[in-house]
RODO-2510 file (C-alpha; in nm, 4 decimals, decimal comma):
residues 386
     n   res          X          Y          Z
     1     m     1,4430     2,2013     1,0785
     2     q     1,5417     1,9368     0,8352
     3     t     1,4975     2,0383     0,4351
     4     p     1,1389     1,8578     0,3296
     5     i     1,1711     1,5941     0,1051
     6     s     0,9184     1,5738    -0,1999
     7     i     0,7508     1,2899    -0,3505
     8     t     0,7190     1,3767    -0,7196
     9     a     0,5893     1,0790    -0,8503
    10     i     0,4288     0,7274    -0,7381
    11     s     0,2989     0,4402    -0,9511
    12     s     0,1924     0,1207    -0,9003
    13     v     0,1024    -0,1923    -1,0843
    14     s    -0,1621    -0,4227    -0,9335
    15     s    -0,5377    -0,5404    -0,9527
    16     l    -0,6106    -0,1588    -0,9365
    17     g    -0,4556    -0,0911    -1,2545
    18     t    -0,1576     0,0905    -1,3893
    19     d    -0,2664     0,4801    -1,3807
    20     s    -0,3627     0,6908    -1,1302
    21     a    -0,6976     0,7524    -1,2825
    22     s    -0,7915     0,3522    -1,2661
    23     v    -0,6397     0,3346    -0,9168
    24     w    -0,8380     0,5976    -0,8010
    25     g    -1,1754     0,4858    -0,9971
    26     n    -1,1531     0,1209    -0,8393
    27     y    -1,0811     0,2917    -0,4798
    28     l    -1,4003     0,4836    -0,5120
    29     k    -1,6055     0,1693    -0,5644
    30     p    -1,7139    -0,0580    -0,2606
    31     d    -1,6480    -0,3605    -0,4583
    32     h    -1,3341    -0,5673    -0,3812
    33     l    -1,0837    -0,7190    -0,6188
    34     i    -1,0417    -1,0515    -0,4938
    35     t    -1,1148    -1,3750    -0,6797
    36     e    -1,0663    -1,7422    -0,6083
    37     k    -0,8143    -1,9435    -0,8032
    38     d    -0,7744    -2,3314    -0,8371
    39     f    -0,4157    -2,4169    -0,7624
    40     g    -0,4501    -2,7704    -0,8316
    41     f    -0,3823    -2,8989    -0,4376
    42     d    -0,6223    -2,6357    -0,3296
    43     k    -0,8387    -2,3163    -0,4009
    44     a    -0,7552    -1,9743    -0,2640
    45     f    -0,8500    -1,6388    -0,2604
    46     i    -0,6254    -1,3991    -0,4275
    47     s    -0,6041    -1,0416    -0,5642
    48     a    -0,4095    -1,0760    -0,9189
    49     l    -0,3087    -0,8149    -1,1531
    50     s    -0,5950    -0,6394    -1,3578
    51     q    -0,6218    -0,7039    -1,7396
    52     e    -0,4806    -0,3591    -1,8017
    53     a    -0,1704    -0,4456    -1,5624
    54     t    -0,1157    -0,7683    -1,7385
    55     q    -0,1011    -0,6414    -2,0787
    56     e     0,1212    -0,3451    -1,9815
    57     v     0,3512    -0,5983    -1,8195
    58     a     0,3693    -0,8132    -2,1042
    59     k     0,4608    -0,5198    -2,3209
    60     v     0,7626    -0,4664    -2,1067
    61     q     0,8563    -0,8367    -2,1085
    62     n     0,8344    -0,8301    -2,5073
    63     a     1,0422    -0,5269    -2,5219
    64     d     1,3707    -0,7126    -2,4959
    65     i     1,4898    -1,0635    -2,5483
    66     k     1,6983    -1,0320    -2,2357
    67     y     1,3720    -0,9653    -2,0062
    68     k     1,1916    -1,2860    -2,1341
    69     s     1,3649    -1,4808    -1,8547
    70     l     1,2809    -1,2457    -1,5774
    71     d     1,0498    -1,3407    -1,2817
    72     n     0,7223    -1,1240    -1,2527
    73     s     0,8591    -0,9579    -0,9404
    74     v     1,1121    -0,8019    -1,1454
    75     l     0,8986    -0,7209    -1,4618
    76     y     0,6340    -0,5504    -1,2255
    77     a     0,9022    -0,3443    -1,0951
    78     l     1,0013    -0,2399    -1,4194
    79     c     0,6730    -0,1614    -1,5357
    80     a     0,6099     0,0613    -1,2371
    81     s     0,9365     0,2475    -1,2502
    82     r     0,9132     0,3171    -1,6021
    83     n     0,5723     0,5143    -1,5234
    84     a     0,6923     0,6722    -1,2039
    85     v     1,0135     0,8391    -1,3625
    86     r     0,8346     0,9272    -1,6546
    87     q     0,5733     1,1139    -1,4249
    88     a     0,8709     1,3051    -1,2382
    89     g     1,0736     1,3916    -1,5497
    90     w     1,3606     1,1987    -1,4770
    91     g     1,5317     1,1372    -1,8194
    92     k     1,7571     0,8409    -1,9180
    93     g     2,1004     0,8762    -1,7759
    94     a     1,9590     1,0878    -1,4629
    95     e     2,1237     1,0062    -1,1392
    96     f     1,9432     0,8751    -0,8829
    97     g     1,9407     0,5912    -0,6352
    98     i     1,7109     0,2905    -0,6392
    99     n     1,5889     0,0764    -0,3723
   100     i     1,3245    -0,1877    -0,4555
   101     g     1,2854    -0,4507    -0,2089
   102     s     1,0615    -0,7622    -0,1817
   103     s     0,9485    -0,9811     0,0992
   104     r     1,0204    -1,3120    -0,1380
   105     g     1,1906    -1,2161    -0,4633
   106     a     1,1543    -1,4228    -0,7707
   107     t     0,8901    -1,6722    -0,6120
   108     g     0,7469    -1,8146    -0,9161
   109     l     1,0863    -1,8810    -1,0826
   110     f     1,2512    -2,0263    -0,7598
   111     e     0,9768    -2,2847    -0,7347
   112     e     0,9940    -2,3691    -1,1043
   113     y     1,3725    -2,4076    -1,0942
   114     h     1,3829    -2,5925    -0,7853
   115     k     1,1070    -2,8395    -0,9029
   116     d     1,3112    -2,8797    -1,2142
   117     f     1,6236    -2,9655    -0,9917
   118     l     1,4263    -3,2148    -0,7896
   119     e     1,3179    -3,3739    -1,0981
   120     r     1,6573    -3,3785    -1,2925
   121     g     1,9224    -3,3181    -1,0269
   122     k     2,0274    -3,0360    -1,2249
   123     a     1,9858    -2,6404    -1,1842
   124     g     1,9258    -2,4528    -1,4965
   125     t     2,1900    -2,2054    -1,6314
   126     l     2,0007    -1,8658    -1,5023
   127     a     1,8633    -2,0217    -1,2115
   128     s     2,1156    -1,8216    -0,9999
   129     p     2,1137    -1,4711    -1,1913
   130     t     1,7322    -1,4587    -1,2059
   131     t     1,6648    -1,5530    -0,8427
   132     t     1,9030    -1,3418    -0,6613
   133     l     1,7111    -1,0798    -0,4730
   134     g     1,9142    -0,7888    -0,5870
   135     n     1,8165    -0,8460    -0,9456
   136     i     1,5102    -0,6386    -0,9006
   137     s     1,6767    -0,2976    -0,8434
   138     s     1,9768    -0,3921    -1,0578
   139     w     1,7293    -0,4610    -1,3787
   140     v     1,5266    -0,1492    -1,2986
   141     g     1,8829     0,0649    -1,3153
   142     h     1,9576    -0,0957    -1,6425
   143     d     1,6212    -0,0593    -1,8012
   144     l     1,6215     0,3095    -1,6886
   145     q     1,9885     0,3671    -1,7637
   146     s     2,0577     0,5435    -1,4409
   147     s     2,3555     0,6091    -1,2521
   148     g     2,3496     0,5816    -0,8775
   149     p     2,3357     0,3353    -0,5960
   150     q     2,0939     0,0155    -0,6764
   151     i     1,9790    -0,1575    -0,3677
   152     s     1,7458    -0,4609    -0,2832
   153     h     1,6647    -0,5787     0,0502
   154     s     1,3833    -0,7895     0,2363
   155     i     1,2140    -0,6718     0,5450
   156     t     0,8989    -0,9035     0,5111
   157     c     0,5813    -0,6869     0,4840
   158     s     0,7467    -0,3147     0,5735
   159     t     1,0092    -0,3709     0,3055
   160     a     0,8817    -0,1107     0,0541
   161     l     0,8495     0,1548     0,3527
   162     h     1,1780     0,0551     0,4530
   163     a     1,2950     0,1277     0,0983
   164     l     1,1622     0,4714     0,1343
   165     l     1,3380     0,5200     0,4649
   166     n     1,6528     0,4241     0,3007
   167     g     1,5700     0,6873     0,0192
   168     v     1,5049     0,9592     0,2924
   169     a     1,8646     0,8551     0,4499
   170     w     2,0641     0,8787     0,1216
   171     i     1,9059     1,2331     0,0195
   172     r     1,9625     1,3415     0,3829
   173     s     2,3071     1,2318     0,3897
   174     g     2,3851     1,4518     0,0744
   175     m     2,5179     1,1566    -0,1463
   176     v     2,1886     1,1892    -0,3742
   177     e     1,9309     1,4193    -0,4589
   178     k     1,6950     1,1777    -0,5949
   179     f     1,5764     0,8394    -0,4894
   180     l     1,3472     0,5769    -0,6735
   181     a     1,1977     0,3533    -0,3776
   182     g     0,9364     0,0860    -0,3374
   183     g     0,8436    -0,2662    -0,3343
   184     s     0,7528    -0,5579    -0,5653
   185     e     0,5989    -0,8998    -0,4974
   186     a     0,4643    -1,1997    -0,7099
   187     p     0,3636    -1,4320    -0,4508
   188     l     0,0720    -1,5942    -0,6149
   189     t     0,2153    -1,9701    -0,6291
   190     p     0,1363    -2,2911    -0,4968
   191     f     0,3990    -2,3170    -0,2421
   192     t     0,3640    -1,9535    -0,1037
   193     i    -0,0264    -1,9820    -0,0756
   194     a     0,0441    -2,3383     0,1284
   195     q     0,2737    -2,1374     0,3585
   196     m     0,0364    -1,8778     0,4386
   197     k    -0,2444    -2,1456     0,4882
   198     a    -0,0106    -2,3294     0,7297
   199     l     0,0087    -2,0248     0,9361
   200     k    -0,3752    -2,0642     0,9497
   201     v    -0,3997    -1,6592     0,8546
   202     y    -0,5676    -1,7135     0,5377
   203     a    -0,9143    -1,6502     0,4323
   204     r    -1,1324    -1,9398     0,4117
   205     e    -1,4729    -1,8163     0,3316
   206     v    -1,6775    -1,4901     0,2043
   207     l    -1,8187    -1,3313     0,4928
   208     d    -2,1079    -1,0743     0,3726
   209     g    -1,9651    -1,0074     0,0420
   210     y    -1,5733    -0,9624     0,1375
   211     p    -1,3342    -1,2523     0,1628
   212     c    -1,0910    -1,0116     0,3563
   213     r    -1,2303    -0,8385     0,6582
   214     a    -0,9201    -0,6102     0,7226
   215     l    -1,0431    -0,3733     0,9874
   216     d    -1,3408    -0,5284     1,0815
   217     m    -1,2861    -0,5427     1,4494
   218     d    -1,5654    -0,7730     1,5295
   219     k    -1,4241    -1,0885     1,3015
   220     n    -1,3328    -1,3897     1,5216
   221     a    -1,1391    -1,5720     1,2166
   222     n    -0,8157    -1,4603     1,0206
   223     t    -0,9038    -1,3226     0,6841
   224     m    -0,5686    -1,2536     0,4874
   225     v    -0,5763    -1,2788     0,1282
   226     l    -0,2567    -1,2305    -0,0831
   227     g    -0,1993    -1,0069    -0,3796
   228     e     0,0420    -0,9162    -0,6169
   229     g     0,1778    -0,6039    -0,7958
   230     a     0,4566    -0,3248    -0,7444
   231     a     0,4472     0,0282    -0,6375
   232     v     0,7342     0,2826    -0,6124
   233     a     0,7702     0,6503    -0,5398
   234     c     1,0396     0,9062    -0,6753
   235     l     1,1711     1,1372    -0,3814
   236     e     1,3646     1,4476    -0,4290
   237     n     1,5373     1,6752    -0,2104
   238     g     1,3643     2,0233    -0,1006
   239     r     1,0088     2,1461    -0,1567
   240     k     0,9254     2,0663    -0,5227
   241     e     0,6756     2,2557    -0,7331
   242     n     0,5574     1,9274    -0,9168
   243     a     0,5439     1,7278    -0,5680
   244     l     0,2332     1,5188    -0,5022
   245     a     0,3250     1,5335    -0,0887
   246     l     0,5729     1,5875     0,1349
   247     i     0,7382     1,3539     0,3522
   248     e     0,7152     1,5367     0,7178
   249     g     0,7956     1,2663     0,9241
   250     i     0,9523     0,9125     0,9632
   251     g     0,9461     0,6606     1,2328
   252     y     1,0892     0,3014     1,2750
   253     a     1,0991     0,0586     1,5448
   254     t     1,1283    -0,3342     1,6208
   255     e     1,0112    -0,5446     1,9250
   256     v     1,1265    -0,8398     2,1010
   257     l     0,8940    -1,1401     1,9732
   258     r     0,7615    -1,4612     2,1474
   259     h     0,7047    -1,6282     1,8411
   260     n     0,8252    -1,5914     1,4827
   261     t     0,5081    -1,4263     1,3537
   262     s     0,3810    -1,2502     1,6902
   263     i     0,3489    -0,8887     1,7575
   264     s     0,2292    -0,7790     2,1029
   265     t    -0,0989    -0,6997     2,1952
   266     d    -0,0316    -0,3137     2,1792
   267     a     0,1888    -0,3584     1,9092
   268     d     0,4905    -0,1900     2,0910
   269     c     0,6991    -0,1327     1,7869
   270     f     0,3948     0,0747     1,6119
   271     q     0,3645     0,2890     1,9046
   272     r     0,7445     0,3586     1,8962
   273     s     0,7388     0,4070     1,4986
   274     m     0,4162     0,6688     1,5139
   275     r     0,5615     0,8489     1,8145
   276     m     0,8873     0,8859     1,6017
   277     a     0,7035     1,0216     1,2938
   278     l     0,5333     1,2733     1,5028
   279     e     0,8156     1,4179     1,6873
   280     q     0,7625     1,7750     1,5044
   281     v     0,3532     1,7185     1,4648
   282     s     0,0768     1,6925     1,7287
   283     p    -0,1479     1,4197     1,7047
   284     e    -0,4060     1,6082     1,6741
   285     e    -0,2884     1,7557     1,3216
   286     v    -0,3179     1,4060     1,1840
   287     d    -0,6414     1,3675     0,9589
   288     a    -0,6150     0,9920     0,8603
   289     i    -0,4061     0,6636     0,8853
   290     v    -0,3971     0,4210     0,6194
   291     m    -0,3212     0,1047     0,8338
   292     h    -0,1296    -0,2203     0,7643
   293     a    -0,4270    -0,4216     0,8949
   294     p    -0,3594    -0,7358     0,7022
   295     g    -0,7048    -0,8768     0,8032
   296     t    -0,5857    -1,1011     1,0816
   297     v    -0,7404    -1,0913     1,4064
   298     k    -0,4131    -0,9989     1,6133
   299     g    -0,2686    -0,7999     1,3294
   300     d    -0,5605    -0,5614     1,3208
   301     s    -0,6284    -0,5324     1,6932
   302     s    -0,2894    -0,4721     1,7944
   303     e    -0,2055    -0,1937     1,5475
   304     y    -0,5464    -0,0472     1,6508
   305     n    -0,4433    -0,0364     1,9974
   306     a    -0,1485     0,1014     1,9382
   307     i    -0,3161     0,3778     1,7452
   308     r    -0,5280     0,4336     2,0559
   309     k    -0,2237     0,4380     2,2851
   310     v    -0,0532     0,7233     2,0564
   311     f    -0,3599     0,9355     1,9735
   312     g    -0,6023     0,8918     2,2613
   313     k    -0,8832     1,1268     2,2254
   314     d    -0,7353     1,2661     1,8853
   315     m    -0,8210     0,9565     1,6942
   316     p    -0,7599     1,0250     1,3229
   317     a    -0,9837     0,8503     1,0509
   318     l    -0,8662     0,4734     1,0294
   319     t    -0,8651     0,2973     0,6696
   320     t    -0,6740     0,0248     0,4893
   321     n    -0,6912    -0,1243     0,1286
   322     k    -0,6155    -0,4953     0,2097
   323     w    -0,9903    -0,5681     0,1931
   324     k    -0,9674    -0,4563    -0,1619
   325     v    -0,6344    -0,5527    -0,3079
   326     g    -0,5192    -0,8188    -0,0682
   327     h    -0,1718    -0,8335     0,0967
   328     s     0,1385    -0,7917    -0,1465
   329     f     0,3767    -0,8452     0,1391
   330     g     0,6779    -0,6313     0,0623
   331     a     0,5043    -0,3948    -0,1902
   332     s     0,2314    -0,3139     0,0147
   333     g     0,3534    -0,0329     0,2046
   334     v     0,3871     0,1816    -0,0857
   335     l     0,0383     0,1048    -0,2201
   336     s    -0,0781     0,2270     0,1050
   337     l     0,1363     0,5225     0,0481
   338     e    -0,0547     0,5733    -0,2794
   339     l    -0,3667     0,5595    -0,1166
   340     g    -0,2861     0,8177     0,1081
   341     i    -0,1337     1,0590    -0,1447
   342     l    -0,4624     1,0287    -0,3419
   343     m    -0,6971     1,0639    -0,0536
   344     m    -0,4970     1,3966    -0,0094
   345     q    -0,5065     1,5152    -0,3597
   346     k    -0,8716     1,4560    -0,3907
   347     n    -0,9707     1,5622    -0,0215
   348     q    -1,1592     1,2335    -0,0159
   349     f    -1,1524     0,9566     0,2511
   350     i    -1,1879     0,6105     0,1338
   351     p    -1,3307     0,4086     0,4117
   352     v    -1,3359     0,0413     0,4772
   353     p    -1,7193    -0,0903     0,3662
   354     f    -1,7616    -0,2705     0,6682
   355     g    -1,5325    -0,0759     0,9092
   356     m    -1,5915     0,0844     1,2359
   357     e    -1,8208     0,3802     1,2266
   358     q    -1,6304     0,7177     1,2161
   359     e    -1,6803     1,0349     1,0562
   360     a    -1,4952     1,1126     0,7579
   361     p    -1,2627     1,3794     0,7856
   362     e    -1,3597     1,7409     0,6414
   363     q    -1,0082     1,8171     0,5013
   364     l    -0,6755     1,5674     0,4410
   365     r    -0,3987     1,7815     0,5043
   366     k    -0,1631     1,5183     0,6988
   367     v    -0,2048     1,1542     0,6454
   368     m     0,0083     0,8816     0,8196
   369     v     0,0823     0,5498     0,6650
   370     n     0,1969     0,2196     0,8644
   371     a     0,3314    -0,1032     0,7518
   372     v     0,4918    -0,3915     0,9787
   373     g     0,6238    -0,7230     0,8906
   374     f     0,7190    -1,0697     1,0619
   375     g     1,0025    -0,9737     1,2607
   376     g     0,8222    -0,6680     1,4394
   377     n     0,9751    -0,4515     1,1919
   378     a     0,7565    -0,1208     1,1939
   379     v     0,7518     0,1766     0,9972
   380     s     0,5236     0,4848     0,9887
   381     v     0,5320     0,7900     0,7367
   382     l     0,3898     1,0980     0,7998
   383     l     0,2812     1,2571     0,4635
   384     t     0,1623     1,6119     0,4386
   385     c     0,0028     1,8401     0,1337
   386     k     0,2993     2,0247    -0,0519
***
């Protein structure tokens, strides 16, 4: 039996806010946090940072002249990471690994620099250092004055949970005792919105009050909405007194694709990742699953089919947060992890307002969190109460 890994802190920056009280308070409300924005060429539904979160990010940016030129994806990560290590009690100079990934990285700055290049035929001095994917974790390491490995990566929408897998692997290898893992995304830009609309996955209208109909199994149109933000978790070796939850199982898998964005009807990758996460646990012990469920017809249904294949008659309660906060690509997995941990702490299940009929579990002792991205890269993490 492997030594458990404790999650001693979790922090996010999103439309939900920046502190756990605000985040939980927003989850208790049936309202979504999606608005419509005019991008000049078109309008689109988005879930942008809350006013509170925007102010906190501005404080971070204004704290150091060097931060003025950083992309929002880095600033969001700095803000969330500062809050997380403060909660965990990791002081400056502490030794811990960092892996904060992103699906698209410095989206806003890249588009800005590329536009400038097309107009002038020259690139700005900071174009390369401020748009490399690795600058997210390296700036977080600089800001926290930590020692230890600093890694950034992109595995599309499962990026944040892959960062958590990396953290677990580093800790279990004995190379570090602590790890900061998560994802950050700032994709609310004209070109990114245009790309999603070109895929025909984006929400086009408000249906019964909700633009994103994630986990509505009766919808006949795709309803994905983009959100922005960052979410990170502090991992520590062993069973800690201050643990919010324990990681009891992890799973991962990929599947052969027929198309760049495809996933099989029964999501083979999810079936394998969930079964791997359940190797030491019986399916009937899982009380709830926070699904990836991006709000697309095939994405939602294939994951649901996979869950039915794995759990059979022992179906846990199912939920997702994308109807409320949109899909934040590489950051979404740890935002879902945060929801799972809060539900266990409060022992209260957060349903989807328009979701399928199901009984809320009487207790939330074990919660699974799923994520998958383009390329069929699925991750499942099983949480248990400390």
